[in-house]
C-alpha positions as CSV (number, residue, x, y, z in Angstrom):
1,M,-44.5,16.8,-42.3
2,Q,-41.0,15.8,-43.2
3,N,-39.1,18.3,-44.6
4,T,-37.4,18.4,-47.6
5,F,-34.6,20.4,-47.3
6,Q,-31.6,19.4,-46.2
7,Y,-28.4,21.0,-45.0
8,K,-25.4,19.7,-47.8
9,P,-22.0,20.3,-45.9
10,L,-19.6,21.9,-48.5
11,N,-16.9,19.5,-49.9
12,T,-13.8,22.0,-49.2
13,G,-11.5,19.4,-50.4
14,R,-13.5,19.9,-53.7
15,W,-13.0,22.6,-53.9
16,I,-9.6,23.3,-53.4
17,V,-8.5,20.7,-56.1
18,W,-10.4,22.4,-58.2
19,S,-9.3,26.0,-57.5
20,L,-5.4,24.4,-57.6
21,F,-6.4,23.1,-60.9
22,A,-7.4,26.5,-61.9
23,L,-4.4,28.3,-60.9
24,L,-2.0,25.7,-62.3
25,L,-3.4,26.2,-65.5
26,L,-3.3,30.2,-65.1
27,V,0.4,30.3,-63.6
28,A,1.8,27.5,-65.5
29,P,2.9,30.0,-69.2
30,L,4.3,32.4,-66.5
31,V,7.2,29.4,-65.2
32,F,6.8,27.8,-68.6
33,S,7.1,31.1,-71.1
34,S,9.2,30.2,-73.6
35,G,7.8,28.9,-77.6
36,L,8.2,25.9,-77.2
37,G,6.5,25.8,-73.0
38,L,3.3,27.5,-74.5
39,T,3.3,24.9,-78.0
40,V,3.8,22.2,-75.2
41,L,1.2,22.9,-72.8
42,S,-1.5,24.6,-74.9
43,Q,-1.4,20.5,-76.6
44,M,-1.6,18.9,-73.2
45,G,-5.3,21.2,-72.3
46,I,-5.9,19.9,-76.0
47,A,-5.1,16.4,-75.4
48,I,-6.8,16.5,-71.8
49,I,-10.1,17.1,-73.3
50,A,-9.7,14.6,-76.1
51,C,-8.3,11.8,-73.5
52,L,-10.9,12.5,-70.9
53,S,-13.4,12.6,-73.6
54,Y,-12.5,9.0,-74.5
55,N,-12.5,7.6,-71.3
56,M,-16.3,8.7,-71.2
57,L,-16.3,5.9,-73.8
58,L,-13.9,3.7,-72.6
59,G,-13.9,3.8,-68.3
60,Q,-16.6,4.7,-67.7
61,G,-18.7,3.0,-70.5
62,G,-16.8,-0.3,-71.1
63,M,-16.7,1.0,-75.0
64,L,-13.7,-0.3,-76.6
65,S,-13.3,2.6,-79.5
66,F,-10.7,2.2,-82.3
67,G,-12.1,5.3,-83.8
68,H,-12.3,8.8,-81.6
69,A,-10.2,10.5,-83.6
70,V,-13.0,10.4,-86.4
71,Y,-15.2,13.3,-84.1
72,T,-11.9,15.0,-82.5
73,G,-10.6,15.0,-86.4
74,L,-14.1,15.7,-88.0
75,G,-14.7,18.4,-84.9
76,S,-11.3,20.3,-86.4
77,Y,-12.8,20.2,-89.9
78,L,-15.7,21.7,-89.4
79,A,-13.8,24.5,-86.9
80,I,-11.0,25.4,-89.5
81,H,-14.4,25.9,-92.3
82,A,-16.0,28.1,-89.6
83,L,-12.5,29.9,-88.8
84,N,-12.3,30.2,-93.2
85,S,-16.0,31.5,-92.6
86,I,-15.3,34.2,-90.5
87,S,-12.3,35.5,-92.0
88,D,-14.4,36.1,-95.4
89,G,-17.3,38.0,-93.4
90,S,-19.8,35.0,-94.4
91,L,-20.2,33.6,-90.6
92,P,-20.2,36.2,-87.9
93,I,-19.1,34.9,-84.6
94,P,-16.3,35.6,-82.6
95,V,-13.2,33.5,-82.7
96,S,-13.4,32.6,-79.1
97,T,-16.6,30.4,-80.0
98,V,-15.4,28.0,-82.9
99,P,-14.6,25.4,-80.9
100,L,-18.2,25.0,-80.3
101,V,-18.7,24.6,-83.5
102,G,-16.2,21.8,-83.3
103,G,-18.0,20.6,-80.4
104,L,-21.3,20.9,-82.7
105,A,-19.9,19.3,-85.4
106,G,-18.1,16.5,-83.2
107,M,-21.8,15.6,-81.3
108,G,-23.4,15.9,-84.6
109,F,-21.1,12.5,-86.7
110,A,-21.3,11.3,-83.1
111,I,-25.5,11.5,-83.5
112,L,-24.8,9.4,-87.0
113,F,-22.0,7.0,-86.7
114,G,-22.9,6.5,-82.8
115,Y,-26.5,5.1,-83.9
116,V,-25.1,2.1,-85.4
117,T,-21.8,1.7,-84.1
118,T,-23.9,1.3,-80.1
119,R,-25.8,-1.1,-81.5
120,K,-23.7,-3.7,-80.4
121,A,-21.1,-3.9,-77.4
122,G,-18.1,-5.6,-76.5
123,T,-15.6,-6.7,-79.9
124,T,-18.5,-6.0,-82.4
125,F,-18.7,-2.5,-81.2
126,A,-14.5,-2.1,-81.2
127,M,-14.2,-3.5,-84.8
128,I,-17.2,-1.3,-85.9
129,T,-15.4,1.7,-84.8
130,L,-12.4,0.5,-86.0
131,G,-14.0,0.2,-89.6
132,M,-15.8,3.6,-89.3
133,S,-12.4,5.0,-88.7
134,E,-11.2,3.8,-92.2
135,L,-14.2,4.9,-94.0
136,V,-13.3,8.6,-92.8
137,F,-9.9,8.1,-93.3
138,A,-10.5,7.2,-97.1
139,M,-13.0,9.6,-97.6
140,S,-10.6,12.3,-96.3
141,L,-8.4,11.3,-99.3
142,M,-11.5,11.2,-101.7
143,I,-13.4,14.7,-101.1
144,P,-10.5,17.0,-101.0
145,E,-13.5,20.2,-102.0
146,F,-13.4,19.6,-98.0
147,F,-11.0,17.9,-96.6
148,G,-8.2,19.8,-98.3
149,G,-6.7,16.5,-100.0
150,E,-3.1,15.4,-98.8
151,G,-1.9,19.5,-97.9
152,G,-5.3,19.7,-95.6
153,V,-7.2,23.1,-95.0
154,S,-5.1,26.0,-93.8
155,G,-6.9,29.0,-92.0
156,N,-6.1,32.4,-89.9
157,R,-7.1,32.6,-86.6
158,V,-5.9,36.3,-86.8
159,T,-9.4,37.4,-88.3
160,G,-12.3,39.5,-87.4
161,Q,-12.4,42.1,-84.6
162,A,-10.3,42.5,-81.7
163,F,-12.7,41.9,-78.1
164,A,-10.3,44.4,-75.5
165,G,-6.9,43.5,-77.1
166,I,-7.6,40.1,-77.6
167,T,-6.4,38.8,-81.5
168,Y,-5.4,35.7,-80.6
169,G,-2.5,35.9,-83.0
170,P,0.3,35.9,-79.5
171,A,0.4,32.0,-78.5
172,I,0.1,32.9,-74.6
173,Q,-3.9,34.0,-76.0
174,V,-4.4,31.1,-77.6
175,Y,-2.9,29.1,-74.5
176,Y,-5.4,31.3,-72.4
177,L,-8.5,29.9,-74.7
178,I,-7.7,26.4,-74.5
179,A,-7.1,26.9,-70.5
180,V,-10.6,28.5,-70.4
181,Y,-12.2,25.6,-72.4
182,T,-9.9,23.2,-70.7
183,F,-10.7,23.8,-67.1
184,V,-15.0,24.0,-68.2
185,A,-14.9,21.0,-70.4
186,V,-13.1,18.9,-67.6
187,V,-15.6,20.1,-64.9
188,A,-18.4,19.1,-67.3
189,M,-17.4,15.9,-67.1
190,F,-17.0,15.5,-63.9
191,A,-19.9,16.2,-62.9
192,F,-21.3,13.9,-65.7
193,T,-19.7,10.9,-63.6
194,G,-22.6,12.1,-60.6
195,T,-25.2,12.5,-63.1
196,P,-27.6,9.7,-63.4
197,L,-26.8,8.6,-66.4
198,G,-23.5,8.7,-66.0
199,R,-23.7,5.8,-63.0
200,M,-26.3,4.1,-65.2
201,L,-23.0,4.0,-68.2
202,N,-20.8,2.4,-65.2
203,A,-23.6,-0.2,-64.3
204,V,-23.9,-1.0,-68.0
205,R,-20.3,-1.0,-68.1
206,D,-20.1,-3.3,-64.9
207,N,-23.5,-5.5,-65.5
208,P,-25.9,-4.7,-68.7
209,E,-28.0,-8.0,-68.1
210,R,-28.8,-6.7,-65.1
211,V,-29.9,-3.0,-66.3
212,E,-31.8,-4.7,-68.8
213,F,-33.7,-6.9,-66.1
214,V,-34.8,-3.5,-64.4
215,G,-36.3,-1.6,-67.1
216,Y,-33.1,0.5,-69.0
217,N,-32.7,0.4,-72.2
218,T,-28.9,-0.2,-72.1
219,Q,-27.8,1.0,-76.1
220,R,-29.8,4.3,-75.3
221,I,-27.4,4.6,-72.4
222,R,-24.2,3.6,-74.4
223,Y,-26.1,5.8,-77.3
224,T,-26.3,8.9,-75.6
225,A,-22.8,8.5,-73.5
226,F,-21.5,8.5,-76.8
227,I,-22.9,11.7,-78.1
228,I,-22.0,13.4,-75.0
229,A,-18.3,12.2,-75.7
230,G,-18.5,13.2,-79.2
231,F,-19.6,16.6,-78.2
232,F,-16.3,17.1,-76.2
233,A,-14.2,15.2,-78.8
234,G,-14.6,17.8,-80.9
235,I,-14.2,21.0,-79.1
236,S,-10.9,19.5,-78.2
237,G,-10.4,19.3,-82.2
238,G,-11.9,22.9,-82.8
239,L,-9.2,24.2,-80.4
240,G,-6.9,21.9,-82.0
241,A,-8.0,23.7,-85.3
242,L,-6.9,27.4,-83.9
243,N,-3.7,26.4,-82.1
244,F,-2.2,25.1,-85.5
245,E,-4.3,26.3,-87.9
246,I,-4.4,23.8,-90.3
247,V,-6.1,20.4,-89.9
248,T,-4.8,17.2,-92.1
249,A,-5.9,13.8,-92.8
250,E,-4.0,12.4,-89.9
251,V,-6.1,14.1,-87.2
252,V,-8.6,11.5,-88.3
253,G,-6.4,8.4,-88.8
254,A,-6.3,5.1,-86.4
255,A,-2.8,6.6,-85.5
256,R,-4.7,8.8,-83.5
257,S,-7.1,7.1,-81.9
258,G,-4.5,4.5,-80.4
259,A,-3.0,7.1,-79.4
260,Y,-6.1,7.7,-77.2
261,L,-6.4,4.9,-76.5
262,L,-3.0,3.7,-75.5
263,F,-1.7,7.1,-73.5
264,T,-5.7,6.8,-71.7
265,F,-4.4,3.2,-70.2
266,L,-1.6,4.5,-69.6
267,G,-2.6,7.1,-67.3
268,G,-5.1,5.4,-66.1
269,A,-8.9,4.5,-67.1
270,T,-10.7,3.3,-63.7
271,F,-9.7,6.7,-62.1
272,F,-11.0,10.3,-63.8
273,F,-7.7,12.2,-63.2
274,G,-6.0,9.1,-65.2
275,P,-6.9,10.0,-68.7
276,I,-5.4,13.7,-67.7
277,I,-2.1,12.0,-66.9
278,G,-2.3,9.7,-69.5
279,A,-2.6,13.4,-71.7
280,I,0.2,14.9,-70.4
281,L,2.7,11.6,-71.6
282,M,0.9,11.6,-74.6
283,V,1.7,14.9,-75.6
284,L,5.8,15.1,-73.7
285,A,6.2,11.6,-75.9
286,F,5.5,13.0,-79.0
287,V,6.9,16.5,-78.4
288,L,9.7,16.4,-76.9
289,F,11.3,12.0,-76.3
290,S,10.7,11.9,-79.9
291,E,13.1,14.6,-80.5
292,F,15.9,12.7,-78.7
293,T,15.6,9.5,-80.3
294,K,14.4,7.6,-83.7
295,A,13.2,4.9,-81.3
296,W,10.6,6.7,-79.4
297,L,7.8,4.5,-80.4
298,L,10.1,1.3,-79.7
299,Y,10.2,2.1,-76.3
300,L,6.6,3.7,-76.0
301,G,5.5,-0.1,-76.6
302,L,7.6,-1.3,-74.7
303,I,6.8,1.0,-71.6
304,F,2.9,-0.3,-72.7
305,L,3.9,-4.0,-72.6
306,F,5.4,-2.9,-69.2
307,M,2.3,-1.4,-67.6
308,V,-0.3,-3.9,-69.4
309,M,2.0,-6.5,-67.1
310,Y,2.5,-4.8,-64.0
311,A,0.3,-1.7,-63.8
312,P,-3.3,-2.7,-65.8
313,G,-4.3,-0.1,-63.9
314,G,-2.1,2.5,-64.9
315,V,-0.2,6.1,-63.3
316,A,-3.4,6.1,-61.4
317,S,-3.4,2.9,-59.7
318,L,0.1,3.3,-58.9
319,I,-0.8,6.8,-56.9
320,M,-3.8,5.5,-55.5
321,M,-2.4,2.0,-54.1
322,N,0.7,4.2,-52.4
323,L,-1.9,6.7,-51.1
324,R,-4.0,4.1,-49.1
325,V,-0.1,2.4,-48.0
326,A,0.5,6.5,-46.8
327,S,-2.9,6.5,-45.5
328,F,-2.0,3.7,-42.5
329,G,1.8,5.1,-41.8
330,K,3.7,2.3,-44.3
331,L,5.1,4.2,-47.0
332,R,8.1,5.4,-45.3
333,T,9.1,1.8,-45.2
334,L,9.0,1.2,-48.7
335,W,11.2,4.1,-49.8
336,V,14.5,2.0,-50.0
337,S,12.5,-0.5,-52.1
338,Y,11.9,2.2,-54.3
339,L,15.1,3.5,-54.7
340,G,16.7,0.3,-55.2
341,L,13.9,-0.3,-58.0
342,A,14.7,2.7,-59.6
343,V,18.2,2.8,-60.0
344,T,18.1,-0.9,-60.7
345,G,15.8,-0.2,-63.2
346,L,17.7,2.9,-64.8
347,V,21.0,1.0,-65.3
348,A,19.1,-1.9,-67.5
349,L,16.9,0.8,-69.4
350,T,20.3,1.9,-69.9
351,G,21.9,-1.7,-71.1
352,A,18.6,-2.0,-72.9
353,A,18.8,1.5,-74.9
354,A,22.2,1.3,-75.7
355,M,21.8,-1.8,-78.4
356,V,18.1,0.0,-79.1
357,E,20.5,3.1,-80.2
358,M,23.7,1.4,-81.7
359,T,20.7,-1.1,-83.9
360,Y,19.0,1.6,-85.3
361,H,22.2,3.6,-85.9
362,L,23.3,1.0,-88.1
363,Q,19.9,0.8,-89.7
364,L,19.1,4.2,-90.3
365,N,22.4,6.2,-89.8
366,A,25.2,3.8,-91.7
367,A,26.0,6.0,-94.0
368,Q,27.4,8.4,-91.0
369,G,29.7,6.0,-89.8
370,S,29.8,3.4,-87.2
371,T,29.9,5.8,-84.1
372,L,27.5,7.6,-82.1
373,T,27.1,9.0,-79.1
374,F,24.4,7.7,-75.9
375,M,24.6,9.7,-73.1
376,G,28.0,11.2,-73.4
377,I,29.1,7.8,-74.0
378,P,30.8,7.0,-77.5
379,L,29.8,4.0,-78.4
380,D,31.1,1.5,-82.2
381,A,28.4,-0.1,-83.5
382,N,30.2,-2.2,-85.1
383,G,32.5,-2.9,-82.5
384,L,31.8,-5.6,-80.0
385,D,33.5,-4.1,-77.2
386,S,30.4,-2.2,-77.0
387,W,27.5,-4.8,-77.7
388,F,29.5,-6.9,-75.0
389,G,29.5,-3.4,-72.4
390,A,25.5,-2.9,-73.4
391,G,24.5,-6.6,-72.6
392,F,26.9,-6.6,-69.3
393,V,25.0,-3.5,-68.6
394,L,21.7,-5.0,-69.1
395,L,22.2,-8.2,-67.7
396,T,23.6,-6.6,-64.6
397,G,20.5,-4.5,-63.8
398,L,18.2,-7.1,-64.4
399,G,19.8,-9.3,-61.9
400,L,19.8,-6.9,-59.8
401,F,16.4,-5.5,-60.0
402,E,14.8,-8.8,-59.8
403,L,16.6,-9.4,-56.0
404,V,15.0,-5.8,-55.0
405,R,12.1,-7.2,-56.7
406,R,11.5,-10.0,-54.8
407,Q,12.5,-8.0,-51.3
408,F,9.4,-5.1,-52.4
409,A,7.1,-7.7,-53.1
410,R,7.8,-9.5,-49.6
411,D,7.3,-6.1,-48.2
412,W,4.9,-4.9,-49.9
413,G,2.6,-8.2,-49.5
414,A,3.1,-7.8,-45.5
415,I,1.9,-4.0,-45.3
416,Q,-0.8,-5.2,-47.3
417,E,-1.9,-8.2,-44.6
418,F,-1.4,-4.8,-41.9
419,I,-4.0,-3.1,-44.1
420,E,-6.2,-5.4,-44.5
421,K,-6.1,-6.6,-40.7
422,Q,-6.4,-2.7,-39.6
423,T,-9.2,-2.4,-42.1
424,S,-11.1,-5.7,-40.4
425,Q,-10.6,-4.7,-36.6
426,G,-12.0,-1.1,-37.5
427,E,-15.4,-3.3,-38.9
428,S,-15.7,-5.4,-36.5
429,A,-15.3,-2.6,-33.7
């Protein structure tokens, strides 16, 4: 009789990665201990869950959704109402479980809306989700009794009996609650990728006809994954309600859904850790970068365009490609090219940014005069010298960047040929 029990070796590398992730969540507020630092870290944790839940649809299932904010937003609304019910004593649950209320709400609405949206795939699915998003956003302004109208719904997280001195008044306590939910949710979503359902979801993404041929119902697989993604999206929304203590109509708007799509793509939808990178970039863009310039959306659009053209796999794909090169000992030969690309690209970006800032200054701050300061350099938005100098810096940077890029392309091509040759020799040996 064959022994059905087999020894499965411990995956040391995976344990190290998850331990480091938990340690990072634990010590991050000790390093960034200011009020702004805790705010940014808390929003990063919320965004990580939201982007990973969205990538369950986009990256793993090939479902391009334009309405994912419906489930994070409705989860936020149900969570804030649950928080208010706790405050008035009608809901006897701990405040720490409010995000689970948001998760159940997100799952419930995913069951309701997903039954319709997942009946179709591809472009039709995307258009239906967009319609659902607009429908819910319109309802948020039409039903003030639930959505609170334009002012939204507010709450107070410092309510109920304190447990072990935890009242969720200090921002650090809220952060650690978010960190715990983030870690558990990330682990759960990663575990989902290895389940039979997760594997079948990948198969539906790659070849739905073949999946149907072997006897699986592709609509049921998409629907189930949609429900699971809605649950985690709702948890993200519930955490957001606790963190901000107010929920407004913008949480279900198309702009929020677009942000999830854009930054999940920028991070890298084809890799599990890509949306984590995208979520971090999203918070940095919305919280920090937007404070430096009024043209931040323009810069964001240009970055997205650049990534689509030159790195469609996102930041994660760039990391993985360079790790592959490093594994063959060739990364050190590219550092000069990388340095050249960074310097020349920065020169071109400086020239372009100076022109953009002068344009925005003329449009938005003309009453304050034509003079502005950019990177410590005084510029006159009405002066020909400033425009000529910015244009000269831009063109010089672009020219030098193109020369370095061509050399980098030759070096990269030679390294890829070397790797392919080494790989083929290893397979034939």
